[in-house]
TORMARMAR-738827 format. One record per residue (C-alpha): x, z, y; residue number from 0. Coordinates in Angstrom, 1 decimal. Layout:
xx;zz;yy;num
X;Z;Y;NUM
...
end
This chain:
xx;zz;yy;num
0.5;4.2;0.9;0
3.9;4.7;2.6;1
2.7;7.8;4.4;2
1.5;9.3;1.1;3
4.9;8.5;-0.5;4
6.7;10.3;2.3;5
4.3;13.2;1.7;6
5.3;13.2;-2.0;7
8.9;13.4;-1.0;8
8.3;16.3;1.4;9
6.3;18.1;-1.3;10
9.1;17.7;-3.8;11
11.6;19.1;-1.3;12
9.3;22.1;-0.5;13
8.8;22.7;-4.2;14
12.5;23.0;-4.8;15
13.4;24.9;-1.6;16
10.5;27.4;-1.7;17
10.3;27.6;-5.5;18
6.6;26.7;-5.5;19
4.6;25.0;-8.2;20
3.3;21.9;-6.5;21
3.3;19.5;-9.5;22
-0.5;19.0;-9.2;23
-0.2;18.2;-5.5;24
2.7;15.8;-6.2;25
0.8;14.0;-8.9;26
-2.3;13.8;-6.8;27
-0.4;12.4;-3.8;28
1.4;9.9;-6.0;29
-1.8;8.7;-7.6;30
-3.4;8.4;-4.2;31
-0.4;6.4;-2.9;32
-0.6;4.0;-5.8;33
-4.3;3.5;-5.4;34
-3.8;2.9;-1.6;35
-1.2;0.3;-2.4;36
-3.4;-1.5;-4.8;37
-6.4;-1.5;-2.4;38
-4.1;-2.7;0.5;39
-2.7;-5.5;-1.6;40
-6.2;-6.6;-2.7;41
-7.3;-6.7;1.0;42
-4.2;-8.7;1.9;43
-5.0;-11.2;-0.9;44
-8.5;-11.5;0.4;45
-7.2;-12.1;3.9;46
-4.8;-14.8;2.8;47
-7.6;-16.5;0.9;48
-9.8;-16.4;3.9;49
-7.1;-17.7;6.2;50
-6.3;-20.6;3.8;51
-9.9;-21.6;3.6;52
-10.5;-21.5;7.4;53
-7.4;-23.5;8.6;54
-8.0;-27.2;8.9;55
-5.1;-29.6;9.5;56
-6.1;-33.0;11.0;57
-5.1;-36.0;9.0;58
-3.3;-37.4;12.0;59
-0.7;-34.7;11.6;60
-0.2;-35.5;7.9;61
0.3;-39.3;8.3;62
3.9;-40.4;9.0;63
end
């Protein structure tokens, strides 16, 4: 996602400096970065859920 955002910024600079029409590319890259961020966050949420289900703390650590 971060790499795609950097590519969006580079494309915006190229559009201004070279006077090109890259609006479709910028839109496509931004949409891709947003989708990549959503997928990455979903995988992270799944990993956190898996980690919390697999960690077992013995009761001897919890008793004062």
